[in-house]
DRENDO-171462 format. One record per residue (C-alpha): residue number from 1; residue in one letter; x, y, z. Coordinates in Angstrom, 2 decimals, decimal comma, padded with zeros to 5 digits. Layout:
! residues N
[NUM; A; [X; Y; Z]],
...
! end
This chain:
! residues 353
[1; X; [079,83; 072,74; 080,53]],
[2; X; [078,92; 076,42; 080,52]],
[3; X; [081,92; 078,52; 081,55]],
[4; X; [080,62; 081,94; 080,55]],
[5; X; [080,64; 084,75; 083,07]],
[6; X; [077,85; 087,31; 083,04]],
[7; X; [078,38; 091,00; 083,75]],
[8; X; [076,77; 090,64; 087,16]],
[9; X; [079,08; 087,84; 088,31]],
[10; X; [081,78; 088,81; 090,75]],
[11; X; [085,32; 087,59; 090,31]],
[12; X; [087,22; 086,96; 093,55]],
[13; X; [090,31; 089,07; 093,90]],
[14; X; [093,61; 087,20; 093,64]],
[15; X; [095,98; 088,15; 096,41]],
[16; X; [099,64; 088,52; 095,54]],
[17; X; [102,34; 086,92; 097,75]],
[18; X; [103,14; 090,38; 099,15]],
[19; X; [099,50; 090,93; 100,11]],
[20; X; [099,31; 087,53; 101,79]],
[21; X; [102,53; 088,26; 103,68]],
[22; X; [101,12; 091,60; 104,83]],
[23; X; [097,90; 089,92; 106,03]],
[24; X; [099,90; 087,37; 108,03]],
[25; X; [101,96; 090,14; 109,65]],
[26; X; [098,81; 092,10; 110,50]],
[27; X; [097,23; 088,98; 112,04]],
[28; X; [100,33; 088,37; 114,14]],
[29; X; [100,30; 092,00; 115,36]],
[30; X; [096,63; 091,76; 116,43]],
[31; X; [097,03; 088,36; 118,09]],
[32; X; [100,32; 089,24; 119,83]],
[33; X; [099,05; 092,59; 121,11]],
[34; X; [095,91; 090,95; 122,58]],
[35; X; [098,04; 088,28; 124,31]],
[36; X; [100,54; 090,87; 125,55]],
[37; X; [097,85; 093,06; 127,12]],
[38; X; [096,23; 090,02; 128,75]],
[39; X; [099,61; 088,81; 130,02]],
[40; X; [100,39; 092,11; 131,75]],
[41; X; [096,88; 092,26; 133,18]],
[42; X; [097,11; 088,84; 134,79]],
[43; X; [100,68; 089,39; 135,87]],
[44; X; [099,42; 092,25; 138,04]],
[45; X; [096,60; 090,28; 139,69]],
[46; X; [097,74; 091,02; 143,22]],
[47; X; [099,43; 094,37; 142,61]],
[48; X; [098,85; 097,64; 140,73]],
[49; X; [095,11; 097,01; 140,58]],
[50; X; [094,66; 100,64; 139,55]],
[51; X; [096,03; 099,68; 136,10]],
[52; X; [093,49; 096,89; 135,49]],
[53; X; [090,88; 099,26; 134,08]],
[54; X; [093,54; 100,68; 131,76]],
[55; X; [094,35; 097,16; 130,53]],
[56; X; [090,68; 096,59; 129,70]],
[57; X; [090,68; 099,81; 127,62]],
[58; X; [093,93; 098,87; 125,87]],
[59; X; [092,13; 095,88; 124,36]],
[60; X; [090,32; 098,27; 122,02]],
[61; X; [093,64; 098,78; 120,17]],
[62; X; [093,85; 095,23; 118,70]],
[63; X; [090,07; 095,28; 118,16]],
[64; X; [090,17; 098,48; 116,08]],
[65; X; [093,30; 097,37; 114,20]],
[66; X; [091,66; 094,05; 113,36]],
[67; X; [088,54; 095,83; 112,10]],
[68; X; [090,62; 098,19; 109,93]],
[69; X; [092,76; 095,43; 108,44]],
[70; X; [090,19; 092,59; 108,14]],
[71; X; [086,88; 094,50; 107,99]],
[72; X; [083,82; 092,70; 109,42]],
[73; X; [085,63; 089,39; 109,99]],
[74; X; [088,35; 091,14; 111,98]],
[75; X; [085,81; 093,19; 113,91]],
[76; X; [084,10; 089,97; 115,00]],
[77; X; [087,03; 087,60; 115,60]],
[78; X; [089,29; 089,90; 117,65]],
[79; X; [086,66; 090,78; 120,32]],
[80; X; [085,68; 087,11; 120,62]],
[81; X; [089,34; 086,15; 121,10]],
[82; X; [089,82; 088,81; 123,80]],
[83; X; [086,55; 087,84; 125,50]],
[84; X; [087,66; 084,19; 125,73]],
[85; X; [091,04; 085,27; 127,11]],
[86; X; [089,39; 087,15; 129,99]],
[87; X; [086,16; 085,18; 130,48]],
[88; X; [087,53; 082,40; 132,73]],
[89; X; [089,04; 084,95; 135,08]],
[90; X; [085,83; 086,98; 135,10]],
[91; X; [083,78; 083,86; 135,94]],
[92; X; [086,08; 082,60; 138,68]],
[93; X; [087,04; 086,04; 139,95]],
[94; X; [090,76; 085,79; 139,23]],
[95; X; [092,51; 089,03; 138,39]],
[96; X; [089,39; 091,15; 138,62]],
[97; X; [089,63; 094,76; 139,59]],
[98; X; [087,80; 095,03; 142,92]],
[99; X; [086,77; 098,59; 142,07]],
[100; X; [084,63; 097,16; 139,26]],
[101; X; [081,52; 095,08; 139,74]],
[102; X; [081,07; 091,78; 137,93]],
[103; X; [078,41; 093,47; 135,80]],
[104; X; [080,93; 096,06; 134,60]],
[105; X; [083,31; 093,33; 133,46]],
[106; X; [080,61; 091,59; 131,39]],
[107; X; [079,51; 094,96; 130,04]],
[108; X; [083,08; 095,53; 128,86]],
[109; X; [082,93; 092,23; 126,95]],
[110; X; [079,69; 093,35; 125,28]],
[111; X; [081,30; 096,67; 124,33]],
[112; X; [084,32; 094,84; 122,88]],
[113; X; [082,10; 092,93; 120,49]],
[114; X; [079,82; 095,87; 119,68]],
[115; X; [082,73; 098,22; 118,93]],
[116; X; [084,50; 095,55; 116,87]],
[117; X; [081,42; 094,75; 114,79]],
[118; X; [080,52; 098,40; 114,20]],
[119; X; [084,11; 099,36; 113,33]],
[120; X; [084,44; 096,40; 110,95]],
[121; X; [081,13; 097,23; 109,28]],
[122; X; [082,04; 100,90; 108,85]],
[123; X; [085,42; 099,97; 107,34]],
[124; X; [083,66; 097,53; 105,01]],
[125; X; [081,20; 100,24; 103,89]],
[126; X; [084,04; 102,70; 103,32]],
[127; X; [086,00; 100,21; 101,20]],
[128; X; [082,90; 099,37; 099,13]],
[129; X; [082,19; 103,07; 098,61]],
[130; X; [085,79; 103,61; 097,44]],
[131; X; [085,50; 100,63; 095,07]],
[132; X; [082,30; 102,05; 093,58]],
[133; X; [083,95; 105,45; 093,19]],
[134; X; [086,96; 103,86; 091,45]],
[135; X; [084,63; 101,89; 089,19]],
[136; X; [082,77; 105,08; 088,29]],
[137; X; [086,07; 106,79; 087,49]],
[138; X; [087,16; 103,86; 085,34]],
[139; X; [083,87; 103,88; 083,42]],
[140; X; [084,07; 107,65; 082,93]],
[141; X; [087,66; 107,34; 081,70]],
[142; X; [086,66; 104,48; 079,39]],
[143; X; [083,82; 106,60; 077,97]],
[144; X; [086,17; 109,54; 077,43]],
[145; X; [088,76; 107,25; 075,87]],
[146; X; [086,20; 105,69; 073,53]],
[147; X; [084,93; 109,13; 072,52]],
[148; X; [088,49; 110,19; 071,72]],
[149; X; [089,07; 107,09; 069,58]],
[150; X; [085,83; 107,64; 067,68]],
[151; X; [086,67; 111,30; 067,13]],
[152; X; [090,16; 110,55; 065,80]],
[153; X; [088,83; 107,88; 063,41]],
[154; X; [085,66; 109,69; 062,36]],
[155; X; [087,33; 112,84; 061,00]],
[156; X; [089,64; 111,19; 058,43]],
[157; X; [086,96; 108,64; 057,48]],
[158; X; [084,50; 111,45; 056,73]],
[159; X; [087,15; 113,23; 054,67]],
[160; X; [087,89; 110,07; 052,68]],
[161; X; [084,16; 109,44; 052,23]],
[162; X; [083,66; 112,97; 050,90]],
[163; X; [086,59; 112,61; 048,50]],
[164; X; [085,23; 109,31; 047,17]],
[165; X; [081,82; 110,90; 046,59]],
[166; X; [083,46; 113,65; 044,54]],
[167; X; [085,31; 111,08; 042,44]],
[168; X; [082,08; 109,15; 041,85]],
[169; X; [080,36; 112,29; 040,50]],
[170; X; [083,12; 112,81; 037,89]],
[171; X; [082,46; 116,54; 037,78]],
[172; X; [084,02; 118,61; 035,00]],
[173; X; [087,26; 120,29; 036,08]],
[174; X; [087,70; 117,93; 039,02]],
[175; X; [091,31; 117,78; 040,24]],
[176; X; [091,66; 114,03; 040,70]],
[177; X; [095,31; 114,19; 041,80]],
[178; X; [094,48; 116,66; 044,58]],
[179; X; [091,60; 114,51; 045,85]],
[180; X; [093,74; 111,36; 045,78]],
[181; X; [096,42; 113,27; 047,71]],
[182; X; [093,84; 114,14; 050,38]],
[183; X; [092,74; 110,50; 050,59]],
[184; X; [096,38; 109,42; 050,89]],
[185; X; [097,08; 111,94; 053,68]],
[186; X; [094,00; 110,90; 055,66]],
[187; X; [094,89; 107,21; 055,24]],
[188; X; [098,39; 107,97; 056,58]],
[189; X; [096,78; 109,83; 059,49]],
[190; X; [094,65; 106,76; 060,29]],
[191; X; [097,70; 104,52; 060,04]],
[192; X; [099,66; 106,81; 062,37]],
[193; X; [096,82; 106,85; 064,88]],
[194; X; [096,52; 103,04; 064,79]],
[195; X; [100,26; 102,68; 065,38]],
[196; X; [100,28; 105,11; 068,29]],
[197; X; [097,15; 103,55; 069,79]],
[198; X; [098,75; 100,08; 069,71]],
[199; X; [101,95; 101,51; 071,19]],
[200; X; [099,96; 102,97; 074,08]],
[201; X; [097,98; 099,76; 074,64]],
[202; X; [100,81; 097,23; 074,62]],
[203; X; [103,32; 096,75; 077,42]],
[204; X; [106,71; 098,38; 076,96]],
[205; X; [109,65; 096,01; 076,53]],
[206; X; [112,93; 097,87; 076,78]],
[207; X; [116,26; 096,81; 075,25]],
[208; X; [118,75; 098,95; 077,13]],
[209; X; [122,25; 099,73; 075,96]],
[210; X; [124,82; 102,46; 076,68]],
[211; X; [123,51; 105,46; 074,74]],
[212; X; [125,01; 108,84; 073,94]],
[213; X; [122,14; 111,23; 074,64]],
[214; X; [123,85; 114,14; 072,86]],
[215; X; [124,05; 112,18; 069,62]],
[216; X; [120,47; 111,00; 070,10]],
[217; X; [119,37; 114,63; 070,46]],
[218; X; [121,25; 115,57; 067,30]],
[219; X; [119,63; 112,74; 065,32]],
[220; X; [116,20; 113,71; 066,65]],
[221; X; [116,66; 117,37; 065,73]],
[222; X; [117,86; 116,34; 062,28]],
[223; X; [114,71; 114,27; 061,73]],
[224; X; [112,43; 117,06; 062,92]],
[225; X; [114,37; 119,64; 060,91]],
[226; X; [113,93; 117,64; 057,70]],
[227; X; [110,19; 117,51; 058,30]],
[228; X; [109,85; 121,19; 059,26]],
[229; X; [112,24; 122,70; 056,72]],
[230; X; [112,39; 126,49; 056,95]],
[231; X; [109,80; 126,50; 059,76]],
[232; X; [112,37; 125,24; 062,28]],
[233; X; [112,96; 127,65; 065,21]],
[234; X; [116,35; 128,38; 066,80]],
[235; X; [117,53; 125,47; 068,96]],
[236; X; [120,29; 125,55; 071,60]],
[237; X; [121,71; 122,40; 073,23]],
[238; X; [123,60; 122,44; 076,54]],
[239; X; [125,06; 118,98; 077,15]],
[240; X; [128,32; 118,53; 079,11]],
[241; X; [130,42; 115,79; 077,51]],
[242; X; [131,05; 113,96; 080,81]],
[243; X; [127,38; 113,39; 081,68]],
[244; X; [125,70; 112,88; 078,32]],
[245; X; [125,28; 109,08; 078,35]],
[246; X; [122,96; 106,64; 080,07]],
[247; X; [121,76; 103,04; 079,78]],
[248; X; [118,42; 103,09; 077,95]],
[249; X; [116,52; 101,85; 074,92]],
[250; X; [117,69; 104,38; 072,27]],
[251; X; [114,76; 103,79; 069,91]],
[252; X; [112,17; 104,34; 072,63]],
[253; X; [113,91; 107,39; 074,12]],
[254; X; [114,25; 108,81; 070,60]],
[255; X; [110,49; 108,41; 070,22]],
[256; X; [110,01; 110,37; 073,44]],
[257; X; [112,35; 113,12; 072,23]],
[258; X; [110,59; 113,30; 068,85]],
[259; X; [107,24; 113,72; 070,60]],
[260; X; [108,37; 116,32; 073,14]],
[261; X; [110,71; 118,33; 070,88]],
[262; X; [108,14; 118,16; 068,06]],
[263; X; [105,58; 119,73; 070,37]],
[264; X; [108,11; 122,39; 071,39]],
[265; X; [108,86; 123,21; 067,75]],
[266; X; [105,15; 123,52; 067,02]],
[267; X; [104,63; 125,76; 070,06]],
[268; X; [107,65; 128,02; 069,45]],
[269; X; [107,03; 128,59; 065,76]],
[270; X; [109,51; 129,73; 063,14]],
[271; X; [110,58; 132,86; 065,06]],
[272; X; [110,68; 131,19; 068,47]],
[273; X; [113,44; 129,59; 070,50]],
[274; X; [114,03; 126,15; 072,02]],
[275; X; [116,56; 125,33; 074,73]],
[276; X; [117,57; 121,73; 075,44]],
[277; X; [119,67; 120,99; 078,55]],
[278; X; [121,21; 117,76; 079,79]],
[279; X; [122,15; 117,52; 083,47]],
[280; X; [123,31; 114,97; 086,03]],
[281; X; [121,04; 114,80; 089,10]],
[282; X; [122,34; 112,16; 091,52]],
[283; X; [121,68; 108,80; 089,78]],
[284; X; [119,45; 110,36; 087,12]],
[285; X; [120,08; 111,87; 083,72]],
[286; X; [117,81; 114,87; 083,23]],
[287; X; [116,82; 116,24; 079,80]],
[288; X; [114,85; 119,49; 079,85]],
[289; X; [113,20; 120,90; 076,71]],
[290; X; [112,03; 124,52; 076,93]],
[291; X; [110,24; 126,63; 074,34]],
[292; X; [109,18; 130,26; 073,95]],
[293; X; [105,63; 129,35; 072,94]],
[294; X; [102,37; 130,10; 074,75]],
[295; X; [103,07; 127,51; 077,44]],
[296; X; [100,76; 125,13; 079,29]],
[297; X; [098,33; 126,30; 081,97]],
[298; X; [099,17; 125,00; 085,44]],
[299; X; [095,83; 123,17; 085,70]],
[300; X; [096,61; 121,28; 082,48]],
[301; X; [100,20; 120,22; 083,22]],
[302; X; [099,25; 116,78; 084,49]],
[303; X; [096,22; 116,30; 082,23]],
[304; X; [098,28; 116,64; 079,03]],
[305; X; [099,77; 113,20; 079,75]],
[306; X; [096,29; 111,67; 079,47]],
[307; X; [095,12; 110,32; 076,08]],
[308; X; [093,42; 112,69; 073,62]],
[309; X; [094,29; 115,89; 075,49]],
[310; X; [096,20; 117,40; 072,57]],
[311; X; [095,08; 120,81; 071,31]],
[312; X; [097,71; 120,86; 068,56]],
[313; X; [096,40; 120,86; 065,01]],
[314; X; [096,85; 117,42; 063,48]],
[315; X; [097,85; 115,86; 066,80]],
[316; X; [096,39; 112,53; 067,91]],
[317; X; [096,65; 113,26; 071,62]],
[318; X; [098,67; 110,07; 072,18]],
[319; X; [102,25; 111,35; 071,87]],
[320; X; [102,70; 112,51; 075,46]],
[321; X; [100,85; 109,53; 077,04]],
[322; X; [103,12; 107,19; 075,05]],
[323; X; [106,17; 109,21; 076,12]],
[324; X; [105,11; 108,99; 079,77]],
[325; X; [104,64; 105,23; 079,47]],
[326; X; [108,09; 104,78; 077,89]],
[327; X; [109,87; 106,93; 080,48]],
[328; X; [108,14; 105,15; 083,37]],
[329; X; [109,10; 101,77; 081,84]],
[330; X; [112,70; 102,99; 082,15]],
[331; X; [112,13; 103,73; 085,85]],
[332; X; [112,02; 107,49; 085,28]],
[333; X; [109,46; 110,28; 085,09]],
[334; X; [108,38; 113,11; 082,78]],
[335; X; [106,65; 116,29; 083,88]],
[336; X; [105,81; 119,78; 082,68]],
[337; X; [106,46; 123,15; 084,30]],
[338; X; [106,86; 126,80; 083,34]],
[339; X; [109,89; 127,80; 081,28]],
[340; X; [112,00; 130,93; 081,73]],
[341; X; [111,64; 131,37; 077,97]],
[342; X; [107,96; 132,06; 078,54]],
[343; X; [106,55; 128,78; 077,28]],
[344; X; [106,55; 125,22; 078,56]],
[345; X; [109,40; 123,20; 080,01]],
[346; X; [109,27; 119,41; 079,77]],
[347; X; [111,69; 117,49; 081,99]],
[348; X; [112,61; 113,87; 081,27]],
[349; X; [114,46; 112,03; 084,03]],
[350; X; [115,78; 108,48; 083,53]],
[351; X; [118,25; 106,40; 085,57]],
[352; X; [121,81; 106,56; 084,23]],
[353; X; [122,32; 102,83; 084,67]],
! end
């Protein structure tokens, strides 16, 4: 049995229990409102005849709602339901507004169905147009993502290929150790990229424990300081002892801090300054990292959390997207704004418990 699915095949959308519940509630609202309007209309058969025309107009509310919520099907079914509710009384003359002719009543039924069908069709067209737009955006993002992957892989591969060609030529005075060091560095760069790419692609599983954020910051700065050596800028930490802990995955939050503080160190430079502040904001623990570097343009402050947006030399462009994914997996958020130090300010907010 052939079970393959071609690119042109459409896969029916699977509705979640919440979506089904919402649809049921919407159906009840449409059905109940149509019955309620009809009930009040027929209740006033012998009195308040001046309101009968208003009741006929009120029927457009459930018709339009049904078209919006159920598209073409809703735009067809609701007018038919309302027509059948009123049709017996129109035929036998019960409850009719004497200021209207019989022709006007039947014309109203025609308008119910025409308005419902047109509204449902327009909603259907709008939804299809939005789906096509979203599909175009997804394809564009996929193309950009693929181009970024190719770019990050191509550069080190070309470097390794060039180094191997030099080794094959066995030129006189060739520094083999230096070439092998270049190959080793580029291989490490590929390995780092592969690790970060997998980290971005896989779902985040958090193992939360009570964590001292101040100690985590100190460990992070120690790691970065060992890597940077004398190039480390001045760093100030403001962390009140009574609000410096939260329930989180320490390894994942440390990865976020390494990414964000590492970027701040790179931006500030040896003569720059970094300020790290820990604060308690309602149920959240807030960690802000500011630097005196060139900063991030306002138009780029949301884009930098997208893959391959890094302009930093040697950066993969995956550090901040991974950080965003980790923070959001903790139920928090990360964002960028302008710092009073003149550079960028990254704020990490995670629930304390």
